[in-house]
C-alpha positions in Angstrom: 0.0 0.0 0.0 1.8 3.1 1.3 5.3 4.0 0.1 8.1 3.4 2.6 9.9 6.1 4.6 13.7 5.7 4.6 14.1 7.3 8.0 11.7 4.7 9.5 13.6 1.9 7.7 16.9 3.2 9.1 15.3 3.3 12.6 14.2 -0.3 12.2 17.8 -1.4 11.4 19.1 0.6 14.3 16.8 -1.1 16.7 18.2 -4.5 15.6 15.0 -6.2 16.5 12.8 -7.6 13.8 14.9 -6.0 11.0 18.1 -7.5 12.2 20.0 -6.9 9.0 23.0 -5.6 10.9 23.5 -9.1 12.4 25.1 -10.1 9.1 25.5 -6.9 7.0 27.3 -3.6 7.6 26.5 -0.1 6.6 28.9 2.8 6.6 26.7 5.0 8.8 27.7 6.3 12.2 24.1 5.5 13.5 24.4 1.9 12.3 27.9 1.0 13.5 28.8 -2.5 14.4 27.2 -4.5 11.6 28.2 -8.0 10.8 30.3 -9.5 8.1 28.5 -12.7 7.3 26.7 -11.0 4.4 27.8 -8.4 1.9 28.0 -4.7 3.0 24.9 -2.8 2.1 26.6 0.4 1.1 25.6 1.2 -2.5 22.9 -1.4 -2.7 20.4 1.1 -3.8 22.5 1.8 -6.9 22.8 -1.9 -7.8 19.2 -3.2 -7.1 15.9 -1.6 -7.9 13.3 -1.2 -5.1 11.3 -4.3 -6.4 14.5 -6.3 -6.3 15.3 -5.1 -2.8 11.8 -5.9 -1.7 11.9 -9.4 -3.0 15.3 -9.9 -1.3 13.9 -8.7 2.0 10.6 -10.5 1.7 11.9 -13.9 0.6 15.6 -14.1 -0.4 15.2 -17.8 -1.2 13.3 -16.8 -4.4 16.3 -14.8 -5.4 19.1 -17.1 -4.1 18.0 -20.4 -2.7 21.4 -20.9 -1.1 21.5 -17.6 0.7 21.7 -17.9 4.5 19.5 -14.9 5.0 16.1 -15.4 6.6 12.9 -14.3 4.9 11.5 -11.3 6.7 7.9 -11.6 5.3 6.4 -14.2 2.9 3.2 -14.1 1.0 2.8 -17.8 1.3 1.9 -19.6 4.6 4.4 -18.7 7.3 6.0 -20.9 9.9 4.7 -20.8 13.4 6.9 -17.8 14.1 5.0 -15.7 11.5 6.2 -12.7 9.6 9.1 -10.9 11.0 8.2 -7.5 9.5 4.8 -6.0 8.7 4.2 -5.0 5.1 4.8 -1.3 6.0 8.0 -2.2 7.8 9.2 -4.0 4.6 8.4 -0.9 2.6 10.3 1.3 5.1 13.4 -1.0 5.0 13.3 -1.1 1.2 13.1 2.7 1.1 16.2 3.0 3.3 18.1 0.4 1.3 17.1 2.1 -1.9 18.6 5.4 -0.5 22.0 3.8 -0.1 23.5 4.9 -3.4 27.2 5.1 -2.5 
């Protein structure tokens, strides 16, 4: 539905709760220091992937790369007992933030 807001997406990453991207990824941003190195750095990802590609990666990475170790943060198909990690609006906010990472 509603477009994402990059500031809210960044705040979700900073909380390191449901959007625990920084467990495996890093971002060169003083507010998001201390990311992991299991996954690729997210700097410049918005210049490489389109918002729809970013969205699919966040929602269900297995559809993009079945061998990726990243969890799916929200699936449209039936979920496991733990349910979705991010609401649809949170997904849009995270995608807006990732799309803003151009360098």
